[in-house]
C-alpha positions in Angstrom: 80.8 234.6 43.4 79.1 238.0 43.2 79.9 241.3 40.9 77.7 244.0 42.4 74.9 242.6 44.8 71.5 244.3 45.1 72.6 246.7 42.7 69.0 248.0 42.1 68.5 248.7 45.9 70.9 251.1 46.7 70.0 252.8 50.3 72.3 255.5 50.5 75.8 256.1 48.7 77.6 259.6 50.0 80.5 260.7 51.4 78.8 261.4 54.8 79.4 257.8 57.6 76.6 259.5 59.7 73.9 258.7 56.8 75.3 255.0 56.1 74.9 254.6 60.1 71.2 256.0 59.8 70.3 254.0 56.6 71.7 250.6 57.9 69.8 251.1 61.1 66.7 251.7 59.0 67.5 248.5 57.3 67.6 246.2 59.9 64.3 247.6 61.4 65.2 248.9 64.8 67.2 245.5 65.6 70.5 247.0 66.1 72.1 250.1 67.4 75.2 251.9 65.8 77.7 253.9 66.6 81.2 254.8 65.2 84.8 253.5 66.3 86.6 256.4 66.6 86.4 260.0 64.6 83.8 260.3 61.3 85.9 261.1 58.3 84.2 261.6 55.1 84.8 258.9 52.4 82.9 256.4 49.9 79.8 255.1 52.3 77.1 253.0 50.3 75.0 250.5 51.6 72.4 248.8 49.4 69.8 246.5 50.8 66.4 244.7 51.1 64.1 244.4 54.1 61.5 241.3 54.3 59.7 239.6 56.7 61.9 237.3 59.0 65.3 238.4 57.5 67.3 241.8 55.9 70.4 241.8 53.9 72.7 244.5 53.0 75.8 245.0 51.1 78.2 247.6 52.7 81.4 249.4 50.7 83.0 251.4 53.5 86.1 251.5 55.5 84.0 252.6 58.6 84.9 250.9 61.5 81.6 250.6 63.8 79.7 248.6 66.7 76.6 246.9 65.9 75.2 246.6 69.6 71.1 244.3 70.0 68.2 246.6 70.6 66.2 245.5 73.3 62.8 243.1 72.3 64.4 242.3 68.8 66.6 239.0 69.2 68.5 238.5 65.7 71.2 236.4 64.3 73.8 238.2 62.0 75.7 236.3 59.4 78.9 238.9 57.7 80.3 237.7 54.4 83.3 239.8 53.4 83.6 240.5 49.4 86.7 242.2 49.6 89.3 243.3 51.7 89.5 242.1 55.1 87.7 242.8 59.0 88.9 242.4 62.0 85.8 241.4 63.8 85.4 241.2 67.8 82.6 239.6 69.6 83.2 240.2 73.2 86.4 237.6 73.8 86.3 236.0 70.5 88.1 237.6 67.3 88.4 236.8 63.6 89.3 238.1 60.4 86.5 238.0 57.5 86.9 237.7 54.3 86.4 235.8 51.3 87.5 232.6 53.6 86.2 233.1 56.8 82.6 234.7 57.5 81.4 235.7 61.0 78.1 234.9 62.8 76.5 236.9 66.0 74.0 235.5 68.0 71.3 237.6 69.7 72.7 240.4 72.2 76.2 240.0 70.7 77.8 243.1 70.1 79.7 243.4 67.0 83.1 244.8 65.9 83.7 245.6 62.9 86.8 247.2 61.7 87.7 247.4 57.9 91.6 247.2 57.1 91.7 249.5 54.0 89.4 251.4 51.4 87.5 249.2 49.5 86.5 246.9 51.7 83.1 245.6 51.2 80.4 242.6 52.5 77.2 241.1 53.0 75.5 241.4 56.6 72.7 239.1 56.8 69.8 239.8 59.6 67.7 236.6 60.6 65.3 236.5 62.8 65.9 234.4 65.8 62.4 232.8 65.6 63.2 231.7 62.3 66.3 229.5 64.3 64.3 228.2 66.7 62.1 226.6 64.6 64.4 225.1 62.0 66.6 223.9 65.2 63.3 222.1 66.5 62.4 220.9 63.2 65.7 219.0 62.6 65.7 218.0 66.6 62.2 217.4 67.5 62.8 219.7 70.6 60.8 222.8 70.4 61.9 223.5 74.3 65.1 223.3 73.3 67.7 226.5 74.7 68.3 229.1 72.1 71.4 228.1 69.6 74.5 230.2 70.4 76.8 230.0 67.2 80.7 229.7 67.5 82.1 232.9 65.6 84.1 232.3 62.8 82.7 230.1 59.6 85.1 228.5 57.7 84.1 229.2 54.2 86.8 227.4 52.8 85.4 223.8 53.5 82.5 222.2 51.9 79.8 223.1 54.9 80.8 226.7 55.1 80.9 227.0 50.8 77.3 225.8 51.3 75.8 228.7 53.3 78.0 230.7 51.5 76.6 229.8 48.0 72.7 229.7 50.1 73.0 233.3 50.4 74.3 234.5 47.2 71.6 232.3 45.3 69.3 234.1 47.8 71.0 237.7 46.4 70.8 236.6 43.1 67.0 236.0 43.4 66.6 239.1 44.5 68.5 241.0 41.9 67.1 238.8 39.1 63.7 241.6 38.8 61.8 238.8 38.4 58.5 239.0 40.4 58.3 235.3 41.5 61.3 235.9 43.7 59.5 238.5 45.2 56.9 236.5 46.8 57.0 235.8 50.3 57.0 232.4 50.2 59.7 231.6 48.1 62.0 234.5 50.2 61.2 232.2 53.1 61.9 229.0 51.9 65.4 230.2 50.9 66.0 231.9 54.0 64.9 228.6 55.8 67.5 226.5 53.4 70.1 229.3 54.7 69.5 228.5 58.5 69.1 224.6 57.9 72.4 224.5 56.3 74.2 226.7 59.0 72.5 225.0 62.1 74.2 221.8 60.3 77.6 223.5 58.8 78.5 225.8 62.0 79.5 225.1 65.5 76.9 225.8 68.0 75.7 224.8 71.8 73.3 221.8 70.1 75.7 220.5 67.5 76.1 217.5 69.6 72.5 216.9 69.4 72.2 217.4 66.0 75.2 214.8 65.1 73.4 212.4 67.4 70.2 213.0 65.1 72.6 212.0 62.5 74.3 209.3 63.0 73.1 205.9 61.8 72.8 203.8 65.1 69.5 202.2 65.5 69.1 204.2 69.0 70.0 207.7 67.7 67.6 207.0 64.7 64.5 205.9 67.0 65.5 208.7 69.4 65.2 211.7 66.9 62.5 209.9 64.9 60.2 209.6 68.0 60.8 213.9 68.7 60.6 215.1 65.1 57.4 216.7 64.3 57.0 214.2 60.9 57.0 211.2 62.6 54.3 208.9 63.3 51.2 207.4 61.0 50.4 211.1 59.6 53.7 211.6 58.4 53.9 211.9 54.3 55.9 209.9 52.6 58.6 211.7 51.1 57.8 215.2 53.3 61.2 215.4 54.3 63.2 214.4 51.2 61.3 217.3 49.2 62.6 219.5 51.9 66.4 218.6 51.4 65.8 218.6 47.9 63.9 222.1 48.0 67.3 223.2 49.9 69.9 221.4 47.5 68.1 223.2 44.3 67.2 219.8 43.4 63.6 218.5 42.6 62.3 215.6 44.8 62.0 211.9 43.0 58.6 210.8 42.3 58.3 207.2 43.6 55.6 205.0 42.0 
């Protein structure tokens, strides 16, 4: 569990909620619009965050209820992970209570309603460019022309697949917090982000879940279909390429074969 995430990346720590809203808008690079849900009250509002190509991640310590809207022309997915307290979340007609056992996933164009239930609520918000999700789906299914993914809202973190997504996000935070210049390199950040997206596509229910499950079944027909669609298919495929990518996402080194 993260004790003090992004501790060296404080963007604001203020009693003014407007400062929090403005700082969050800058962190997410104009990809969102924010407005409070109710009267503004002074309190303890802290935001820490990192923005990099393809993603931004923020640590929010605030009880301010907000609506997060999608800005035109900036398609993004969001994953919100509770660290302390609970958040009553809404996405259209779907509702969920987010906390340490349940995360929330939002699609491009979704309006997020987030209502912390008490003072001391803390959570992480991860923004991911929609283009990255599209490319990872194409790599998994071999269908670059597939329609955009639409995820279900609640992600169960008490189950193994959900925990895997959480662990990968926490690993990204820990790498940023390490201070090691190696983890500041865009190549490593993008590699970790791709692993997070791949895990999310495999762990969370969405509009292409059936297709992914078909590609994962050990039947001869599905193996043939998915292999023929795979960008690594054919005589030019490097032996062990897929194995190496899988190992990278699991944090293990690929096994060399003679």
